PDB file of N, H, CA, C and O in Angstrom:
ATOM      1  N   CYS A   1      86.853 115.628 116.792  1.00  0.00           N
ATOM      2  CA  CYS A   1      85.208 115.241 116.380  1.00  0.00           C
ATOM      3  C   CYS A   1      85.149 115.401 114.920  1.00  0.00           C
ATOM      4  O   CYS A   1      85.649 116.293 114.236  1.00  0.00           O
ATOM      5  N   PHE A   2      84.428 114.351 114.547  1.00  0.00           N
ATOM      6  H   PHE A   2      84.021 113.626 115.102  1.00  0.00           H
ATOM      7  CA  PHE A   2      84.061 114.171 112.826  1.00  0.00           C
ATOM      8  C   PHE A   2      82.353 113.880 112.916  1.00  0.00           C
ATOM      9  O   PHE A   2      81.775 112.981 113.527  1.00  0.00           O
ATOM     10  N   GLN A   3      81.966 114.622 112.351  1.00  0.00           N
ATOM     11  H   GLN A   3      82.435 115.353 111.855  1.00  0.00           H
ATOM     12  CA  GLN A   3      80.066 114.207 112.000  1.00  0.00           C
ATOM     13  C   GLN A   3      80.162 114.128 110.709  1.00  0.00           C
ATOM     14  O   GLN A   3      80.628 114.901 109.871  1.00  0.00           O
ATOM     15  N   THR A   4      79.561 112.882 110.626  1.00  0.00           N
ATOM     16  H   THR A   4      79.183 112.254 111.306  1.00  0.00           H
ATOM     17  CA  THR A   4      79.283 112.493 108.937  1.00  0.00           C
ATOM     18  C   THR A   4      77.650 113.202 108.719  1.00  0.00           C
ATOM     19  O   THR A   4      76.826 113.583 109.550  1.00  0.00           O
ATOM     20  N   GLN A   5      77.635 113.181 107.634  1.00  0.00           N
ATOM     21  H   GLN A   5      78.304 112.872 106.959  1.00  0.00           H
ATOM     22  CA  GLN A   5      76.160 113.241 106.811  1.00  0.00           C
ATOM     23  C   GLN A   5      74.925 113.029 107.571  1.00  0.00           C
ATOM     24  O   GLN A   5      74.029 113.751 108.007  1.00  0.00           O
ATOM     25  N   THR A   6      75.336 111.172 107.574  1.00  0.00           N
ATOM     26  H   THR A   6      76.065 110.586 107.220  1.00  0.00           H
ATOM     27  CA  THR A   6      74.717 110.721 108.405  1.00  0.00           C
ATOM     28  C   THR A   6      74.201 110.229 109.884  1.00  0.00           C
ATOM     29  O   THR A   6      73.219 109.641 110.336  1.00  0.00           O
ATOM     30  N   GLY A   7      75.265 110.729 110.319  1.00  0.00           N
ATOM     31  H   GLY A   7      76.064 111.206 109.952  1.00  0.00           H
ATOM     32  CA  GLY A   7      75.407 111.200 112.024  1.00  0.00           C
ATOM     33  C   GLY A   7      75.861 110.242 112.693  1.00  0.00           C
ATOM     34  O   GLY A   7      75.256 109.864 113.695  1.00  0.00           O
ATOM     35  N   ILE A   8      77.409 109.447 112.146  1.00  0.00           N
ATOM     36  H   ILE A   8      77.902 109.754 111.332  1.00  0.00           H
ATOM     37  CA  ILE A   8      77.758 108.858 112.691  1.00  0.00           C
ATOM     38  C   ILE A   8      79.230 110.054 113.223  1.00  0.00           C
ATOM     39  O   ILE A   8      79.908 110.869 112.597  1.00  0.00           O
ATOM     40  N   LYS A   9      79.208 109.700 114.326  1.00  0.00           N
ATOM     41  H   LYS A   9      78.656 109.038 114.834  1.00  0.00           H
ATOM     42  CA  LYS A   9      80.320 110.491 114.765  1.00  0.00           C
ATOM     43  C   LYS A   9      81.703 109.851 115.178  1.00  0.00           C
ATOM     44  O   LYS A   9      81.490 108.860 115.876  1.00  0.00           O
ATOM     45  N   LEU A  10      83.044 110.083 114.982  1.00  0.00           N
ATOM     46  H   LEU A  10      83.217 110.888 114.415  1.00  0.00           H
ATOM     47  CA  LEU A  10      84.089 109.568 114.692  1.00  0.00           C
ATOM     48  C   LEU A  10      84.912 110.635 115.651  1.00  0.00           C
ATOM     49  O   LEU A  10      84.737 111.804 115.306  1.00  0.00           O
ATOM     50  N   PHE A  11      86.008 110.395 117.095  1.00  0.00           N
ATOM     51  H   PHE A  11      86.151 109.446 117.375  1.00  0.00           H
ATOM     52  CA  PHE A  11      86.574 111.393 117.543  1.00  0.00           C
ATOM     53  C   PHE A  11      87.875 110.457 117.886  1.00  0.00           C
ATOM     54  O   PHE A  11      87.623 109.293 118.198  1.00  0.00           O
ATOM     55  N   ILE A  12      88.715 110.711 117.867  1.00  0.00           N
ATOM     56  H   ILE A  12      88.920 111.656 117.614  1.00  0.00           H
ATOM     57  CA  ILE A  12      90.061 110.322 118.255  1.00  0.00           C
ATOM     58  C   ILE A  12      90.507 111.693 119.613  1.00  0.00           C
ATOM     59  O   ILE A  12      90.192 112.877 119.738  1.00  0.00           O
ATOM     60  N   THR A  13      91.429 110.670 120.473  1.00  0.00           N
ATOM     61  H   THR A  13      91.685 109.708 120.371  1.00  0.00           H
ATOM     62  CA  THR A  13      91.888 111.855 121.791  1.00  0.00           C
ATOM     63  C   THR A  13      93.413 112.025 121.301  1.00  0.00           C
ATOM     64  O   THR A  13      94.162 111.074 121.525  1.00  0.00           O
ATOM     65  N   ALA A  14      93.933 113.157 120.650  1.00  0.00           N
ATOM     66  H   ALA A  14      93.325 113.930 120.467  1.00  0.00           H
ATOM     67  CA  ALA A  14      95.020 113.441 120.933  1.00  0.00           C
ATOM     68  C   ALA A  14      95.667 114.392 121.475  1.00  0.00           C
ATOM     69  O   ALA A  14      94.841 114.684 122.340  1.00  0.00           O
ATOM     70  N   ASP A  15      96.866 115.396 121.696  1.00  0.00           N
ATOM     71  H   ASP A  15      97.536 115.158 120.993  1.00  0.00           H
ATOM     72  CA  ASP A  15      97.281 116.341 121.832  1.00  0.00           C
ATOM     73  C   ASP A  15      96.872 117.826 121.225  1.00  0.00           C
ATOM     74  O   ASP A  15      97.407 118.508 120.351  1.00  0.00           O
ATOM     75  N   PRO A  16      95.552 118.074 122.155  1.00  0.00           N
ATOM     76  CA  PRO A  16      95.372 119.910 121.304  1.00  0.00           C
ATOM     77  C   PRO A  16      96.236 120.697 120.722  1.00  0.00           C
ATOM     78  O   PRO A  16      96.004 121.702 120.050  1.00  0.00           O
ATOM     79  N   ASN A  17      97.348 120.169 121.023  1.00  0.00           N
ATOM     80  H   ASN A  17      97.537 119.353 121.569  1.00  0.00           H
ATOM     81  CA  ASN A  17      98.131 120.996 120.009  1.00  0.00           C
ATOM     82  C   ASN A  17      98.766 120.534 118.655  1.00  0.00           C
ATOM     83  O   ASN A  17      99.480 121.192 117.899  1.00  0.00           O
ATOM     84  N   LYS A  18      98.285 119.109 118.520  1.00  0.00           N
ATOM     85  H   LYS A  18      97.705 118.574 119.134  1.00  0.00           H
ATOM     86  CA  LYS A  18      98.832 118.875 117.268  1.00  0.00           C
ATOM     87  C   LYS A  18      97.952 119.669 116.105  1.00  0.00           C
ATOM     88  O   LYS A  18      97.085 120.508 116.345  1.00  0.00           O
ATOM     89  N   ASN A  19      98.267 119.326 115.111  1.00  0.00           N
ATOM     90  H   ASN A  19      98.972 118.644 114.916  1.00  0.00           H
ATOM     91  CA  ASN A  19      97.433 120.370 113.405  1.00  0.00           C
ATOM     92  C   ASN A  19      96.223 119.813 113.568  1.00  0.00           C
ATOM     93  O   ASN A  19      96.091 118.590 113.525  1.00  0.00           O
ATOM     94  N   ALA A  20      95.227 120.619 113.769  1.00  0.00           N
ATOM     95  H   ALA A  20      95.334 121.612 113.804  1.00  0.00           H
ATOM     96  CA  ALA A  20      93.620 119.822 113.960  1.00  0.00           C
ATOM     97  C   ALA A  20      92.672 119.852 112.558  1.00  0.00           C
ATOM     98  O   ALA A  20      91.474 119.608 112.417  1.00  0.00           O
ATOM     99  N   THR A  21      93.843 120.307 111.449  1.00  0.00           N
ATOM    100  H   THR A  21      94.817 120.506 111.563  1.00  0.00           H
ATOM    101  CA  THR A  21      93.461 119.997 109.592  1.00  0.00           C
ATOM    102  C   THR A  21      93.691 118.280 109.625  1.00  0.00           C
ATOM    103  O   THR A  21      92.833 117.443 109.347  1.00  0.00           O
ATOM    104  N   SER A  22      95.188 118.008 110.072  1.00  0.00           N
ATOM    105  H   SER A  22      95.886 118.688 110.298  1.00  0.00           H
ATOM    106  CA  SER A  22      95.439 116.709 109.757  1.00  0.00           C
ATOM    107  C   SER A  22      94.793 115.632 110.380  1.00  0.00           C
ATOM    108  O   SER A  22      94.424 114.550 109.922  1.00  0.00           O
ATOM    109  N   LEU A  23      94.726 116.076 111.410  1.00  0.00           N
ATOM    110  H   LEU A  23      95.025 116.955 111.781  1.00  0.00           H
ATOM    111  CA  LEU A  23      93.459 114.799 112.708  1.00  0.00           C
ATOM    112  C   LEU A  23      92.219 114.876 112.079  1.00  0.00           C
ATOM    113  O   LEU A  23      91.486 114.006 112.551  1.00  0.00           O
ATOM    114  N   GLN A  24      91.548 115.672 111.045  1.00  0.00           N
ATOM    115  H   GLN A  24      92.143 116.378 110.662  1.00  0.00           H
ATOM    116  CA  GLN A  24      90.182 115.983 110.558  1.00  0.00           C
ATOM    117  C   GLN A  24      90.598 114.821 109.346  1.00  0.00           C
ATOM    118  O   GLN A  24      89.936 113.799 109.168  1.00  0.00           O
ATOM    119  N   SER A  25      91.722 115.152 108.620  1.00  0.00           N
ATOM    120  H   SER A  25      92.260 115.982 108.764  1.00  0.00           H
ATOM    121  CA  SER A  25      91.628 114.210 107.563  1.00  0.00           C
ATOM    122  C   SER A  25      92.075 112.660 107.713  1.00  0.00           C
ATOM    123  O   SER A  25      92.118 111.808 106.825  1.00  0.00           O
ATOM    124  N   PHE A  26      92.379 112.539 109.022  1.00  0.00           N
ATOM    125  H   PHE A  26      92.344 113.231 109.743  1.00  0.00           H
ATOM    126  CA  PHE A  26      93.268 111.281 109.306  1.00  0.00           C
ATOM    127  C   PHE A  26      91.079 110.806 110.047  1.00  0.00           C
ATOM    128  O   PHE A  26      90.590 109.685 109.911  1.00  0.00           O
ATOM    129  N   LEU A  27      90.530 111.670 110.525  1.00  0.00           N
ATOM    130  H   LEU A  27      90.928 112.581 110.636  1.00  0.00           H
ATOM    131  CA  LEU A  27      89.108 110.760 110.720  1.00  0.00           C
ATOM    132  C   LEU A  27      88.352 110.756 109.583  1.00  0.00           C
ATOM    133  O   LEU A  27      87.516 109.856 109.661  1.00  0.00           O
ATOM    134  N   ARG A  28      88.261 111.525 108.297  1.00  0.00           N
ATOM    135  H   ARG A  28      88.941 112.256 108.234  1.00  0.00           H
ATOM    136  CA  ARG A  28      87.912 111.032 107.362  1.00  0.00           C
ATOM    137  C   ARG A  28      87.737 109.925 106.593  1.00  0.00           C
ATOM    138  O   ARG A  28      86.817 109.193 106.231  1.00  0.00           O
ATOM    139  N   LYS A  29      89.300 110.071 106.417  1.00  0.00           N
ATOM    140  H   LYS A  29      90.048 110.666 106.712  1.00  0.00           H
ATOM    141  CA  LYS A  29      89.876 108.259 106.240  1.00  0.00           C
ATOM    142  C   LYS A  29      89.605 107.144 106.965  1.00  0.00           C
ATOM    143  O   LYS A  29      89.288 105.995 106.659  1.00  0.00           O
ATOM    144  N   VAL A  30      89.808 107.761 108.069  1.00  0.00           N
ATOM    145  H   VAL A  30      90.066 108.694 108.318  1.00  0.00           H
ATOM    146  CA  VAL A  30      88.997 106.223 109.231  1.00  0.00           C
ATOM    147  C   VAL A  30      87.623 106.121 108.779  1.00  0.00           C
ATOM    148  O   VAL A  30      87.039 105.038 108.820  1.00  0.00           O
ATOM    149  N   TYR A  31      86.965 107.378 108.269  1.00  0.00           N
ATOM    150  H   TYR A  31      87.440 108.258 108.236  1.00  0.00           H
ATOM    151  CA  TYR A  31      85.132 106.744 107.970  1.00  0.00           C
ATOM    152  C   TYR A  31      85.285 106.137 106.544  1.00  0.00           C
ATOM    153  O   TYR A  31      84.442 105.286 106.264  1.00  0.00           O
ATOM    154  N   GLN A  32      86.047 106.376 105.768  1.00  0.00           N
ATOM    155  H   GLN A  32      86.732 107.068 105.996  1.00  0.00           H
ATOM    156  CA  GLN A  32      85.654 106.195 104.456  1.00  0.00           C
ATOM    157  C   GLN A  32      85.946 104.646 104.654  1.00  0.00           C
ATOM    158  O   GLN A  32      85.037 103.842 104.444  1.00  0.00           O
ATOM    159  N   ILE A  33      87.804 104.015 105.250  1.00  0.00           N
ATOM    160  H   ILE A  33      88.542 104.668 105.422  1.00  0.00           H
ATOM    161  CA  ILE A  33      87.529 102.601 105.618  1.00  0.00           C
ATOM    162  C   ILE A  33      86.254 101.836 106.093  1.00  0.00           C
ATOM    163  O   ILE A  33      85.956 100.699 105.728  1.00  0.00           O
ATOM    164  N   TYR A  34      85.495 102.667 107.012  1.00  0.00           N
ATOM    165  H   TYR A  34      85.737 103.591 107.309  1.00  0.00           H
ATOM    166  CA  TYR A  34      84.259 102.039 107.738  1.00  0.00           C
ATOM    167  C   TYR A  34      83.805 101.913 106.906  1.00  0.00           C
ATOM    168  O   TYR A  34      83.491 100.761 106.606  1.00  0.00           O
ATOM    169  N   THR A  35      83.479 103.017 106.000  1.00  0.00           N
ATOM    170  H   THR A  35      83.734 103.952 106.244  1.00  0.00           H
ATOM    171  CA  THR A  35      81.998 102.627 104.416  1.00  0.00           C
ATOM    172  C   THR A  35      82.801 102.096 103.714  1.00  0.00           C
ATOM    173  O   THR A  35      82.159 101.916 102.679  1.00  0.00           O
ATOM    174  N   ASP A  36      84.124 101.578 103.498  1.00  0.00           N
ATOM    175  H   ASP A  36      84.646 101.724 104.339  1.00  0.00           H
ATOM    176  CA  ASP A  36      84.314 100.390 102.431  1.00  0.00           C
ATOM    177  C   ASP A  36      84.066  99.326 102.848  1.00  0.00           C
ATOM    178  O   ASP A  36      83.353  98.633 102.122  1.00  0.00           O
ATOM    179  N   TYR A  37      84.555  98.704 104.236  1.00  0.00           N
ATOM    180  H   TYR A  37      85.135  99.267 104.825  1.00  0.00           H
ATOM    181  CA  TYR A  37      84.406  97.647 104.671  1.00  0.00           C
ATOM    182  C   TYR A  37      83.816  96.881 105.832  1.00  0.00           C
ATOM    183  O   TYR A  37      84.200  95.775 106.212  1.00  0.00           O
ATOM    184  N   VAL A  38      82.707  97.695 106.420  1.00  0.00           N
ATOM    185  H   VAL A  38      82.395  98.594 106.111  1.00  0.00           H
ATOM    186  CA  VAL A  38      81.685  97.752 107.230  1.00  0.00           C
ATOM    187  C   VAL A  38      80.508  97.799 106.663  1.00  0.00           C
ATOM    188  O   VAL A  38      79.912  96.735 106.496  1.00  0.00           O
ATOM    189  N   LEU A  39      80.002  98.850 106.305  1.00  0.00           N
ATOM    190  H   LEU A  39      80.487  99.714 106.441  1.00  0.00           H
ATOM    191  CA  LEU A  39      78.673  99.600 105.861  1.00  0.00           C
ATOM    192  C   LEU A  39      78.319  99.113 104.909  1.00  0.00           C
ATOM    193  O   LEU A  39      77.110  98.972 104.725  1.00  0.00           O
ATOM    194  N   LYS A  40      79.493  98.571 103.724  1.00  0.00           N
ATOM    195  H   LYS A  40      80.476  98.685 103.874  1.00  0.00           H
ATOM    196  CA  LYS A  40      79.356  97.941 102.387  1.00  0.00           C
ATOM    197  C   LYS A  40      79.120  96.199 102.646  1.00  0.00           C
ATOM    198  O   LYS A  40      78.898  95.423 101.716  1.00  0.00           O
ATOM    199  N   ASN A  41      79.222  95.773 104.146  1.00  0.00           N
ATOM    200  H   ASN A  41      79.402  96.404 104.901  1.00  0.00           H
ATOM    201  CA  ASN A  41      79.497  93.926 104.507  1.00  0.00           C
ATOM    202  C   ASN A  41      78.036  93.827 104.518  1.00  0.00           C
ATOM    203  O   ASN A  41      77.624  94.450 105.497  1.00  0.00           O
ATOM    204  N   PRO A  42      76.983  93.259 103.778  1.00  0.00           N
ATOM    205  CA  PRO A  42      75.589  92.540 103.505  1.00  0.00           C
ATOM    206  C   PRO A  42      75.493  91.970 105.011  1.00  0.00           C
ATOM    207  O   PRO A  42      74.321  91.741 105.308  1.00  0.00           O
ATOM    208  N   PHE A  43      76.219  91.739 105.827  1.00  0.00           N
ATOM    209  H   PHE A  43      77.172  91.924 105.586  1.00  0.00           H
ATOM    210  CA  PHE A  43      76.081  90.897 107.475  1.00  0.00           C
ATOM    211  C   PHE A  43      76.150  91.795 108.255  1.00  0.00           C
ATOM    212  O   PHE A  43      75.467  91.468 109.225  1.00  0.00           O
ATOM    213  N   TYR A  44      76.552  92.685 108.394  1.00  0.00           N
ATOM    214  H   TYR A  44      77.107  92.951 107.605  1.00  0.00           H
ATOM    215  CA  TYR A  44      76.602  93.590 108.932  1.00  0.00           C
ATOM    216  C   TYR A  44      75.747  94.293 109.712  1.00  0.00           C
ATOM    217  O   TYR A  44      75.905  95.198 108.892  1.00  0.00           O
ATOM    218  N   GLU A  45      74.923  94.801 110.575  1.00  0.00           N
ATOM    219  H   GLU A  45      74.795  94.066 111.240  1.00  0.00           H
ATOM    220  CA  GLU A  45      73.727  95.523 111.088  1.00  0.00           C
ATOM    221  C   GLU A  45      74.226  96.819 111.773  1.00  0.00           C
ATOM    222  O   GLU A  45      75.269  96.634 112.400  1.00  0.00           O
ATOM    223  N   LEU A  46      73.789  97.975 111.809  1.00  0.00           N
ATOM    224  H   LEU A  46      72.941  98.126 111.300  1.00  0.00           H
ATOM    225  CA  LEU A  46      74.507  98.847 112.508  1.00  0.00           C
ATOM    226  C   LEU A  46      73.902  98.591 113.976  1.00  0.00           C
ATOM    227  O   LEU A  46      72.938  97.954 114.401  1.00  0.00           O
ATOM    228  N   ASP A  47      75.259  99.656 114.758  1.00  0.00           N
ATOM    229  H   ASP A  47      76.042 100.174 114.413  1.00  0.00           H
ATOM    230  CA  ASP A  47      74.580  98.740 116.155  1.00  0.00           C
ATOM    231  C   ASP A  47      75.524  97.644 116.335  1.00  0.00           C
ATOM    232  O   ASP A  47      75.795  97.544 117.531  1.00  0.00           O
ATOM    233  N   GLN A  48      76.093  96.837 115.664  1.00  0.00           N
ATOM    234  H   GLN A  48      75.873  96.919 114.692  1.00  0.00           H
ATOM    235  CA  GLN A  48      76.553  95.862 115.624  1.00  0.00           C
ATOM    236  C   GLN A  48      78.106  96.186 116.029  1.00  0.00           C
ATOM    237  O   GLN A  48      78.665  97.138 115.484  1.00  0.00           O
ATOM    238  N   VAL A  49      78.887  95.279 117.118  1.00  0.00           N
ATOM    239  H   VAL A  49      78.433  94.506 117.561  1.00  0.00           H
ATOM    240  CA  VAL A  49      80.444  95.109 117.161  1.00  0.00           C
ATOM    241  C   VAL A  49      81.041  94.517 115.756  1.00  0.00           C
ATOM    242  O   VAL A  49      80.672  93.560 115.074  1.00  0.00           O
ATOM    243  N   ILE A  50      82.167  95.511 115.580  1.00  0.00           N
ATOM    244  H   ILE A  50      82.467  96.287 116.134  1.00  0.00           H
ATOM    245  CA  ILE A  50      82.145  95.623 114.263  1.00  0.00           C
ATOM    246  C   ILE A  50      83.364  95.059 114.005  1.00  0.00           C
ATOM    247  O   ILE A  50      84.376  95.735 114.191  1.00  0.00           O
ATOM    248  N   ARG A  51      83.462  93.561 113.479  1.00  0.00           N
ATOM    249  H   ARG A  51      82.640  93.012 113.329  1.00  0.00           H
ATOM    250  CA  ARG A  51      84.493  92.192 113.665  1.00  0.00           C
ATOM    251  C   ARG A  51      84.550  91.932 112.219  1.00  0.00           C
ATOM    252  O   ARG A  51      83.781  91.094 111.748  1.00  0.00           O
ATOM    253  N   CYS A  52      85.312  92.511 111.525  1.00  0.00           N
ATOM    254  H   CYS A  52      85.936  93.192 111.908  1.00  0.00           H
ATOM    255  CA  CYS A  52      85.491  92.394 110.426  1.00  0.00           C
ATOM    256  C   CYS A  52      87.887  92.851 110.005  1.00  0.00           C
ATOM    257  O   CYS A  52      88.560  93.843 110.286  1.00  0.00           O
ATOM    258  N   SER A  53      88.198  91.755 109.416  1.00  0.00           N
ATOM    259  H   SER A  53      87.652  90.949 109.187  1.00  0.00           H
ATOM    260  CA  SER A  53      89.379  91.856 109.598  1.00  0.00           C
ATOM    261  C   SER A  53      90.107  93.077 108.479  1.00  0.00           C
ATOM    262  O   SER A  53      91.116  93.782 108.493  1.00  0.00           O
ATOM    263  N   LEU A  54      89.227  92.902 107.770  1.00  0.00           N
ATOM    264  H   LEU A  54      88.407  92.330 107.759  1.00  0.00           H
ATOM    265  CA  LEU A  54      89.757  94.020 106.546  1.00  0.00           C
ATOM    266  C   LEU A  54      89.792  95.368 106.733  1.00  0.00           C
ATOM    267  O   LEU A  54      90.460  96.133 106.038  1.00  0.00           O
ATOM    268  N   PHE A  55      88.910  95.774 107.895  1.00  0.00           N
ATOM    269  H   PHE A  55      88.367  95.152 108.459  1.00  0.00           H
ATOM    270  CA  PHE A  55      88.310  97.309 108.489  1.00  0.00           C
ATOM    271  C   PHE A  55      89.748  97.225 109.054  1.00  0.00           C
ATOM    272  O   PHE A  55      90.666  97.960 108.689  1.00  0.00           O
ATOM    273  N   ASP A  56      89.865  96.008 110.214  1.00  0.00           N
ATOM    274  H   ASP A  56      89.119  95.411 110.510  1.00  0.00           H
ATOM    275  CA  ASP A  56      90.895  96.355 111.266  1.00  0.00           C
ATOM    276  C   ASP A  56      92.276  96.615 110.705  1.00  0.00           C
ATOM    277  O   ASP A  56      92.965  97.366 111.395  1.00  0.00           O
ATOM    278  N   LYS A  57      92.994  96.000 109.241  1.00  0.00           N
ATOM    279  H   LYS A  57      92.434  95.390 108.680  1.00  0.00           H
ATOM    280  CA  LYS A  57      93.898  95.361 108.896  1.00  0.00           C
ATOM    281  C   LYS A  57      94.403  96.890 108.116  1.00  0.00           C
ATOM    282  O   LYS A  57      95.500  97.409 108.322  1.00  0.00           O
ATOM    283  N   HIS A  58      93.345  97.450 107.200  1.00  0.00           N
ATOM    284  H   HIS A  58      92.454  97.029 107.033  1.00  0.00           H
ATOM    285  CA  HIS A  58      93.293  98.684 106.512  1.00  0.00           C
ATOM    286  C   HIS A  58      93.679 100.110 107.432  1.00  0.00           C
ATOM    287  O   HIS A  58      94.373 101.102 107.207  1.00  0.00           O
ATOM    288  N   LEU A  59      92.616  99.520 108.892  1.00  0.00           N
ATOM    289  H   LEU A  59      92.052  98.714 109.075  1.00  0.00           H
ATOM    290  CA  LEU A  59      92.720 101.009 109.851  1.00  0.00           C
ATOM    291  C   LEU A  59      94.027 101.372 110.698  1.00  0.00           C
ATOM    292  O   LEU A  59      94.423 102.503 110.978  1.00  0.00           O
ATOM    293  N   GLU A  60      94.697  99.946 111.094  1.00  0.00           N
ATOM    294  H   GLU A  60      94.376  99.027 110.866  1.00  0.00           H
ATOM    295  CA  GLU A  60      96.494  99.285 111.015  1.00  0.00           C
ATOM    296  C   GLU A  60      97.296 100.322 110.280  1.00  0.00           C
ATOM    297  O   GLU A  60      98.001 101.255 110.664  1.00  0.00           O
ATOM    298  N   LEU A  61      96.989  99.900 109.202  1.00  0.00           N
ATOM    299  H   LEU A  61      96.415  99.143 108.889  1.00  0.00           H
ATOM    300  CA  LEU A  61      98.191 100.627 107.919  1.00  0.00           C
ATOM    301  C   LEU A  61      97.854 101.839 107.997  1.00  0.00           C
ATOM    302  O   LEU A  61      98.850 102.537 107.805  1.00  0.00           O
ATOM    303  N   LEU A  62      96.832 102.514 108.206  1.00  0.00           N
ATOM    304  H   LEU A  62      96.023 101.947 108.362  1.00  0.00           H
ATOM    305  CA  LEU A  62      96.045 103.862 107.899  1.00  0.00           C
ATOM    306  C   LEU A  62      96.967 104.637 109.251  1.00  0.00           C
ATOM    307  O   LEU A  62      97.572 105.709 109.224  1.00  0.00           O
ATOM    308  N   ALA A  63      96.814 103.696 110.349  1.00  0.00           N
ATOM    309  H   ALA A  63      96.322 102.825 110.371  1.00  0.00           H
ATOM    310  CA  ALA A  63      97.631 104.123 111.511  1.00  0.00           C
ATOM    311  C   ALA A  63      99.111 104.520 111.414  1.00  0.00           C
ATOM    312  O   ALA A  63      99.664 105.588 111.679  1.00  0.00           O
ATOM    313  N   GLN A  64      99.614 103.302 110.937  1.00  0.00           N
ATOM    314  H   GLN A  64      99.165 102.435 110.721  1.00  0.00           H
ATOM    315  CA  GLN A  64     101.104 102.906 110.995  1.00  0.00           C
ATOM    316  C   GLN A  64     101.371 104.237 109.872  1.00  0.00           C
ATOM    317  O   GLN A  64     102.175 105.043 110.341  1.00  0.00           O
ATOM    318  N   LYS A  65     100.920 104.562 108.672  1.00  0.00           N
ATOM    319  H   LYS A  65     100.268 103.907 108.291  1.00  0.00           H
ATOM    320  CA  LYS A  65     100.819 105.250 107.632  1.00  0.00           C
ATOM    321  C   LYS A  65     101.130 107.278 108.459  1.00  0.00           C
ATOM    322  O   LYS A  65     102.058 108.071 108.296  1.00  0.00           O
ATOM    323  N   TYR A  66     100.220 107.341 109.040  1.00  0.00           N
ATOM    324  H   TYR A  66      99.466 106.697 109.173  1.00  0.00           H
ATOM    325  CA  TYR A  66     100.063 108.517 109.933  1.00  0.00           C
ATOM    326  C   TYR A  66     101.070 108.583 111.046  1.00  0.00           C
ATOM    327  O   TYR A  66     101.247 109.724 111.473  1.00  0.00           O
ATOM    328  N   ALA A  67     101.638 107.812 111.510  1.00  0.00           N
ATOM    329  H   ALA A  67     101.494 106.885 111.163  1.00  0.00           H
ATOM    330  CA  ALA A  67     102.732 107.856 112.477  1.00  0.00           C
ATOM    331  C   ALA A  67     103.653 107.792 111.999  1.00  0.00           C
ATOM    332  O   ALA A  67     104.512 107.554 112.848  1.00  0.00           O
ATOM    333  N   GLN A  68     104.255 107.901 110.576  1.00  0.00           N
ATOM    334  H   GLN A  68     103.557 108.094 109.886  1.00  0.00           H
ATOM    335  CA  GLN A  68     105.214 107.768 110.196  1.00  0.00           C
ATOM    336  C   GLN A  68     105.511 109.644 109.898  1.00  0.00           C
ATOM    337  O   GLN A  68     106.526 110.192 110.326  1.00  0.00           O
ATOM    338  N   VAL A  69     104.677 110.221 109.292  1.00  0.00           N
ATOM    339  H   VAL A  69     103.852 109.775 108.943  1.00  0.00           H
ATOM    340  CA  VAL A  69     104.405 111.328 108.858  1.00  0.00           C
ATOM    341  C   VAL A  69     104.224 111.834 110.094  1.00  0.00           C
ATOM    342  O   VAL A  69     104.665 112.972 109.932  1.00  0.00           O
ATOM    343  N   HIS A  70     103.749 111.743 111.638  1.00  0.00           N
ATOM    344  H   HIS A  70     103.391 110.819 111.770  1.00  0.00           H
ATOM    345  CA  HIS A  70     103.564 112.450 112.523  1.00  0.00           C
ATOM    346  C   HIS A  70     104.045 111.413 113.507  1.00  0.00           C
ATOM    347  O   HIS A  70     103.380 110.680 114.239  1.00  0.00           O
ATOM    348  N   PRO A  71     105.936 111.564 113.293  1.00  0.00           N
ATOM    349  CA  PRO A  71     106.271 110.609 114.281  1.00  0.00           C
ATOM    350  C   PRO A  71     106.223 110.556 115.895  1.00  0.00           C
ATOM    351  O   PRO A  71     106.492 109.540 116.537  1.00  0.00           O
ATOM    352  N   SER A  72     105.885 111.661 116.398  1.00  0.00           N
ATOM    353  H   SER A  72     105.666 112.486 115.876  1.00  0.00           H
ATOM    354  CA  SER A  72     105.435 111.837 117.792  1.00  0.00           C
ATOM    355  C   SER A  72     103.420 111.504 117.920  1.00  0.00           C
ATOM    356  O   SER A  72     102.709 112.136 118.701  1.00  0.00           O
ATOM    357  N   ALA A  73     102.950 110.531 117.071  1.00  0.00           N
ATOM    358  H   ALA A  73     103.528 110.018 116.437  1.00  0.00           H
ATOM    359  CA  ALA A  73     102.151 110.695 117.151  1.00  0.00           C
ATOM    360  C   ALA A  73     102.291 108.854 118.047  1.00  0.00           C
ATOM    361  O   ALA A  73     103.379 108.282 117.975  1.00  0.00           O
ATOM    362  N   SER A  74     101.154 108.196 118.765  1.00  0.00           N
ATOM    363  H   SER A  74     100.271 108.661 118.823  1.00  0.00           H
ATOM    364  CA  SER A  74     101.360 106.711 118.892  1.00  0.00           C
ATOM    365  C   SER A  74     100.701 105.750 118.252  1.00  0.00           C
ATOM    366  O   SER A  74      99.731 106.104 117.581  1.00  0.00           O
ATOM    367  N   THR A  75     100.963 104.700 118.288  1.00  0.00           N
ATOM    368  H   THR A  75     101.751 104.412 118.833  1.00  0.00           H
ATOM    369  CA  THR A  75     100.413 103.932 117.739  1.00  0.00           C
ATOM    370  C   THR A  75      99.093 103.261 117.976  1.00  0.00           C
ATOM    371  O   THR A  75      99.033 102.740 119.090  1.00  0.00           O
ATOM    372  N   TYR A  76      97.930 103.119 117.177  1.00  0.00           N
ATOM    373  H   TYR A  76      97.978 103.542 116.272  1.00  0.00           H
ATOM    374  CA  TYR A  76      96.994 102.425 117.118  1.00  0.00           C
ATOM    375  C   TYR A  76      97.346 101.019 118.103  1.00  0.00           C
ATOM    376  O   TYR A  76      98.409 100.926 118.718  1.00  0.00           O
ATOM    377  N   THR A  77      96.783 100.461 118.122  1.00  0.00           N
ATOM    378  H   THR A  77      95.920 100.536 117.622  1.00  0.00           H
ATOM    379  CA  THR A  77      95.681  99.205 119.206  1.00  0.00           C
ATOM    380  C   THR A  77      94.218  99.046 119.362  1.00  0.00           C
ATOM    381  O   THR A  77      93.480  99.823 119.969  1.00  0.00           O
ATOM    382  N   ARG A  78      93.862  97.913 118.725  1.00  0.00           N
ATOM    383  H   ARG A  78      94.461  97.283 118.232  1.00  0.00           H
ATOM    384  CA  ARG A  78      92.361  98.036 118.992  1.00  0.00           C
ATOM    385  C   ARG A  78      92.244  96.870 119.816  1.00  0.00           C
ATOM    386  O   ARG A  78      92.856  95.802 119.790  1.00  0.00           O
ATOM    387  N   LYS A  79      91.527  97.209 120.392  1.00  0.00           N
ATOM    388  H   LYS A  79      91.030  98.077 120.413  1.00  0.00           H
ATOM    389  CA  LYS A  79      91.159  95.868 121.694  1.00  0.00           C
ATOM    390  C   LYS A  79      89.780  95.300 121.017  1.00  0.00           C
ATOM    391  O   LYS A  79      89.165  94.377 121.551  1.00  0.00           O
TER     392      LYS A  79
END
């Protein structure tokens, strides 16, 4: 679990034997994408469903990059 200074909590379900440091790094990068493409969007309101194609695209790219570095990681899919 990664909690920001503003109180936002991000979590990931993963094998407990995985490197916790790399998972924390991954969650920090997810938060960076969130701030860049969601929070800076003037039309987004807190607690609103995230509907941002750039957020989805960059999150998918991050997940693919993580999966290349950590081959046992499963692929991200957003529903």
